[in-house]
C-alpha positions as CSV (number, residue, x, y, z in Angstrom):
1,M,204.8,213.8,-19.5
2,L,203.6,215.7,-22.4
3,V,199.7,216.0,-22.9
4,K,198.5,217.2,-26.3
5,I,195.7,219.5,-25.7
6,A,193.0,219.8,-28.1
7,K,191.1,223.3,-29.0
8,S,188.0,224.2,-27.5
9,E,184.9,225.5,-28.9
10,P,184.5,228.8,-28.0
11,G,182.2,229.4,-24.8
12,R,182.8,225.8,-23.9
13,C,185.3,224.5,-21.1
14,E,188.1,222.4,-21.7
15,G,187.1,218.6,-21.3
16,A,183.4,219.4,-21.1
17,A,181.2,216.8,-22.8
18,R,178.6,218.3,-25.3
19,P,174.9,218.2,-24.1
20,G,174.0,214.5,-24.2
21,E,177.6,213.1,-25.0
22,G,179.3,210.7,-22.3
23,M,182.9,209.8,-21.9
24,D,184.2,207.1,-24.4
25,M,186.4,204.0,-23.2
26,N,189.4,205.5,-24.1
27,G,188.8,208.5,-21.9
28,R,188.2,206.7,-19.0
29,I,191.2,204.5,-19.7
30,R,193.3,207.9,-19.7
31,L,191.9,209.0,-16.5
32,G,192.3,205.9,-14.6
33,S,196.0,205.8,-15.5
34,I,196.7,209.3,-14.3
35,F,195.0,208.3,-11.2
36,V,197.3,205.4,-10.8
37,T,200.1,207.3,-11.7
38,T,199.6,210.1,-9.2
39,V,198.8,207.6,-6.2
40,M,201.9,205.6,-7.1
41,A,203.9,208.9,-7.2
42,T,202.6,210.0,-3.5
43,V,203.7,206.8,-2.3
44,L,207.1,206.8,-3.5
45,T,207.0,210.2,-2.0
46,L,206.1,209.2,1.3
47,F,208.6,206.4,1.5
48,S,211.6,208.5,0.7
49,G,213.5,210.3,3.4
50,A,212.6,210.0,6.9
51,S,209.4,207.5,6.0
52,A,211.5,205.2,4.4
53,E,214.0,205.3,7.3
54,A,210.9,204.5,9.5
55,A,210.1,201.5,7.1
56,R,213.3,200.4,7.6
57,T,213.7,199.9,11.6
58,C,212.1,197.7,13.8
59,G,210.6,199.9,16.2
60,S,212.8,199.2,19.1
61,K,215.7,201.4,20.3
62,A,219.2,200.7,21.3
63,L,219.8,202.0,24.9
64,A,223.5,202.5,25.0
65,H,225.0,201.2,28.2
66,R,227.2,203.9,29.8
67,G,226.8,205.3,26.4
68,A,228.2,204.2,23.0
69,T,231.8,203.6,23.7
70,S,234.4,202.8,21.1
71,G,238.5,202.4,20.8
72,S,238.7,206.1,21.0
73,I,235.9,206.9,23.5
74,D,235.6,205.8,27.1
75,E,232.5,205.1,29.0
76,N,230.1,207.6,30.7
77,T,231.8,210.4,29.1
78,L,229.9,212.9,27.2
79,K,231.5,211.9,23.9
80,A,230.1,208.6,24.5
81,V,226.6,210.3,24.6
82,E,227.1,212.1,21.7
83,R,228.2,208.9,19.7
84,A,225.0,207.4,20.8
85,H,222.9,210.0,19.6
86,K,224.6,210.0,16.3
87,L,223.9,206.1,16.1
88,G,220.5,207.0,16.8
89,A,220.5,205.5,20.4
90,W,219.4,206.7,24.0
91,V,221.8,206.3,26.7
92,E,222.4,204.5,30.1
93,G,224.7,206.2,32.9
94,D,225.7,206.4,36.5
95,V,225.7,209.0,39.0
96,F,227.3,209.2,42.5
97,L,227.6,211.8,45.2
98,T,231.1,213.3,45.9
99,R,232.2,214.4,49.4
100,D,230.6,218.1,48.8
101,K,227.4,216.8,47.5
102,G,228.3,217.2,44.0
103,F,227.3,214.7,41.0
104,V,229.8,212.8,38.9
105,I,229.0,210.6,36.4
106,I,230.9,207.5,36.7
107,H,230.2,203.7,37.1
108,N,232.1,202.5,40.2
109,R,232.5,204.1,43.5
110,S,236.1,203.4,43.5
111,L,238.1,205.8,41.1
112,R,240.4,203.0,40.1
113,P,238.6,200.8,37.5
114,T,237.9,203.9,35.0
115,T,240.2,206.5,35.9
116,N,243.7,207.3,36.6
117,C,243.1,208.2,39.9
118,T,242.7,205.7,43.3
119,G,240.4,205.9,46.0
120,L,236.7,206.6,46.6
121,V,234.6,209.1,44.7
122,T,232.9,209.6,47.9
123,N,236.2,211.0,49.6
124,R,236.8,213.4,46.9
125,T,234.8,217.0,46.0
126,L,233.6,217.1,42.5
127,A,235.9,220.0,42.1
128,N,239.0,217.7,42.8
129,I,237.7,214.7,40.7
130,Q,237.4,216.7,37.7
131,R,240.7,218.8,38.5
132,H,243.0,215.6,38.8
133,C,241.2,212.9,37.5
134,H,240.2,211.7,33.6
135,T,238.9,208.6,32.1
136,T,241.3,205.9,30.8
137,P,242.7,204.9,28.3
138,N,241.8,208.0,26.4
139,H,242.2,210.7,29.1
140,Q,238.7,212.4,28.9
141,P,237.0,214.8,31.5
142,I,234.7,213.1,34.1
143,P,231.4,214.9,33.5
144,S,228.9,216.4,36.1
145,A,225.6,215.3,36.0
146,F,224.4,218.7,35.0
147,R,226.8,218.7,32.3
148,L,225.1,215.4,31.0
149,F,221.7,216.9,31.3
150,Q,222.7,219.6,29.3
151,T,224.0,217.2,26.6
152,I,221.0,215.1,26.6
153,A,218.5,218.5,26.4
154,H,220.7,219.4,23.3
155,N,220.2,216.1,21.5
156,R,216.7,216.1,20.1
157,G,214.6,213.1,21.0
158,Q,217.5,211.0,22.9
159,I,216.3,209.8,26.5
160,L,218.6,209.0,29.4
161,N,218.4,206.1,32.3
162,L,220.5,207.3,34.7
163,E,221.6,204.8,37.5
164,V,221.8,206.4,41.1
165,K,224.3,204.8,43.1
166,G,226.2,204.8,46.3
167,P,225.4,206.2,49.8
168,G,223.9,209.6,51.1
169,W,221.0,210.2,48.3
170,Y,218.4,209.9,51.3
171,A,219.9,212.4,53.9
172,G,217.7,215.3,54.9
173,N,214.6,214.0,53.6
174,N,215.8,212.9,50.3
175,R,217.6,216.4,49.8
176,P,220.4,215.3,47.3
177,L,217.6,213.4,45.2
178,V,215.4,216.5,44.9
179,R,218.8,218.5,44.0
180,L,219.4,216.1,41.3
181,R,215.8,216.4,40.0
182,N,216.4,220.1,40.1
183,A,219.5,219.9,38.0
184,A,217.8,218.2,35.2
185,A,214.8,220.5,35.2
186,A,217.7,223.3,35.2
187,A,219.2,221.7,32.1
188,G,215.8,221.5,30.3
189,A,216.2,217.3,30.2
190,L,213.8,216.4,33.1
191,K,211.1,215.0,30.6
192,R,214.0,213.0,29.0
193,V,215.4,211.4,32.1
194,Y,214.7,208.1,33.8
195,F,215.9,207.8,37.2
196,S,216.7,204.2,38.5
197,N,218.7,201.7,40.9
198,D,219.6,198.0,40.5
199,T,219.6,197.0,43.9
200,T,216.9,198.6,45.6
201,Y,213.5,199.9,45.0
202,R,213.8,203.0,47.4
203,I,215.0,205.4,44.8
204,L,211.4,204.9,43.2
205,T,209.3,205.6,46.3
206,A,211.8,208.5,47.5
207,L,211.5,210.4,44.2
208,H,207.7,209.6,44.5
209,H,207.4,211.4,48.0
210,S,210.0,214.0,47.4
211,A,210.2,214.7,43.6
212,P,207.1,213.3,42.1
213,N,207.6,215.0,38.3
214,A,211.0,213.1,38.1
215,R,210.2,210.0,35.8
216,T,211.5,206.6,37.2
217,A,212.7,203.1,35.8
218,W,211.8,200.1,37.9
219,K,214.6,197.2,37.3
220,P,213.2,194.2,38.9
221,S,215.4,191.4,40.2
222,G,215.4,188.1,38.1
223,R,213.4,186.6,41.4
224,E,211.0,189.4,41.7
225,R,207.8,187.7,42.5
226,R,205.6,190.6,42.0
227,F,206.3,191.2,38.5
228,T,203.1,192.9,37.7
229,V,201.5,196.0,36.2
230,R,199.9,196.6,39.8
231,H,203.3,196.7,41.8
232,A,204.9,199.0,39.0
233,R,201.9,201.5,39.7
234,N,202.7,201.1,43.5
235,L,206.2,202.0,42.9
236,S,205.2,204.9,40.9
237,A,207.2,203.7,37.9
238,D,207.3,205.1,34.3
239,A,209.4,202.6,32.6
240,V,210.2,198.8,33.3
241,M,213.6,197.2,32.3
242,A,213.2,193.3,32.8
243,R,215.0,190.3,31.7
244,S,213.7,188.2,28.5
245,S,212.5,185.7,31.0
246,Q,210.4,187.9,32.9
247,W,209.0,189.6,29.8
248,A,208.1,185.9,28.6
249,S,206.8,184.8,32.1
250,G,203.1,185.3,31.0
251,S,201.0,185.7,27.7
252,H,201.4,188.9,26.3
253,K,203.3,190.4,29.7
254,A,205.3,192.9,27.6
255,R,201.8,194.2,26.1
256,S,200.0,194.3,29.2
257,F,202.7,196.9,30.7
258,Q,202.4,198.8,27.6
259,R,198.8,199.3,27.5
260,A,198.8,200.3,31.2
261,G,201.5,203.4,29.7
262,F,204.8,202.2,31.0
263,R,207.9,202.1,28.6
264,I,209.2,198.4,28.1
265,W,212.8,198.0,28.2
266,G,215.0,194.9,28.2
267,R,218.2,194.1,30.2
268,L,221.6,193.9,29.0
269,A,221.8,191.9,25.6
270,D,224.5,192.2,23.0
271,N,223.8,189.6,20.6
272,K,221.0,188.8,17.7
273,A,219.5,186.3,19.3
274,G,218.7,188.2,22.7
275,W,217.7,191.0,20.8
276,K,215.3,189.3,18.2
277,R,213.7,187.5,21.4
278,N,213.3,190.8,23.2
279,W,211.6,192.4,20.0
280,R,209.4,189.6,19.5
281,L,208.1,189.9,23.1
282,G,207.4,193.8,22.4
283,V,210.3,195.2,23.9
284,N,210.6,198.8,22.8
285,A,214.3,199.8,24.1
286,Q,217.3,197.5,24.5
287,L,220.1,198.1,26.6
288,T,223.2,197.1,24.9
289,D,226.9,197.6,24.7
290,R,226.7,197.5,20.7
291,P,224.2,200.2,19.8
292,G,226.1,200.5,16.5
293,Q,225.4,196.6,15.7
294,F,221.9,197.0,16.8
295,R,220.7,199.7,14.4
296,T,222.2,197.6,11.6
297,W,220.3,194.6,12.9
298,C,217.4,196.6,13.7
299,R,217.1,197.8,10.0
300,H,217.0,194.6,8.5
301,V,215.2,192.3,11.0
302,R,212.3,190.2,10.0
């Protein structure tokens, strides 16, 4: 915008009124117009880039179930974690103890469902599994927990919910659990890893007693009668993942957990109706097999 500047009189500042002279109506209008233009420009700047992205989202995160898989990326692999990060999603994964007490990232105790190998994870060493086995169908490496933790630490802002599965974790006064916590700390990911288990709450109390700075996620069963903030505190949980019916079981149930400082997550849902229901209940992270579709839905939900 070109602004015409009038000559000033010697010894007088530009725009200053003569003694006894007030600003006329045109001057007030011009100043008001400039002010409005400046404010509008500021607002437009704020809603560009990252701010516009934030304005387009629903405030809920996808928690990619076993990572963000695709036709060329298998579950519980580092590629699935990286793809989830590119989609702006957090990630859920699974860990078992091997025969030599190593930590392998895999969903089943049996190797057959997701790899080219047979037999049980617990009957092989970690080195043996990584040397002879690979995921199917895309022939990808089976990662250790430490490599997964390193990847999470490198992916800014990404959170991992790690399911601790199978036998052996409570041996020697929970020593394997403590080593798992220490592996996350050594990789620089401890503050962004939430340990959990679907079938028992023992993992929460064991970590509380043996590794109190490890974060945990409580996953109450659908028949849990003590779905309360008080019980979550007794379990020393940091996050709570529950079904829609549980979050809807009381007036502002999810909000009460949030006010108490818990992260609020939803159990597995892969359709827009389920996502919207949980979102309306106040859930701020949704476990899903479709993180890409969730992101698209989240940007347009009303």
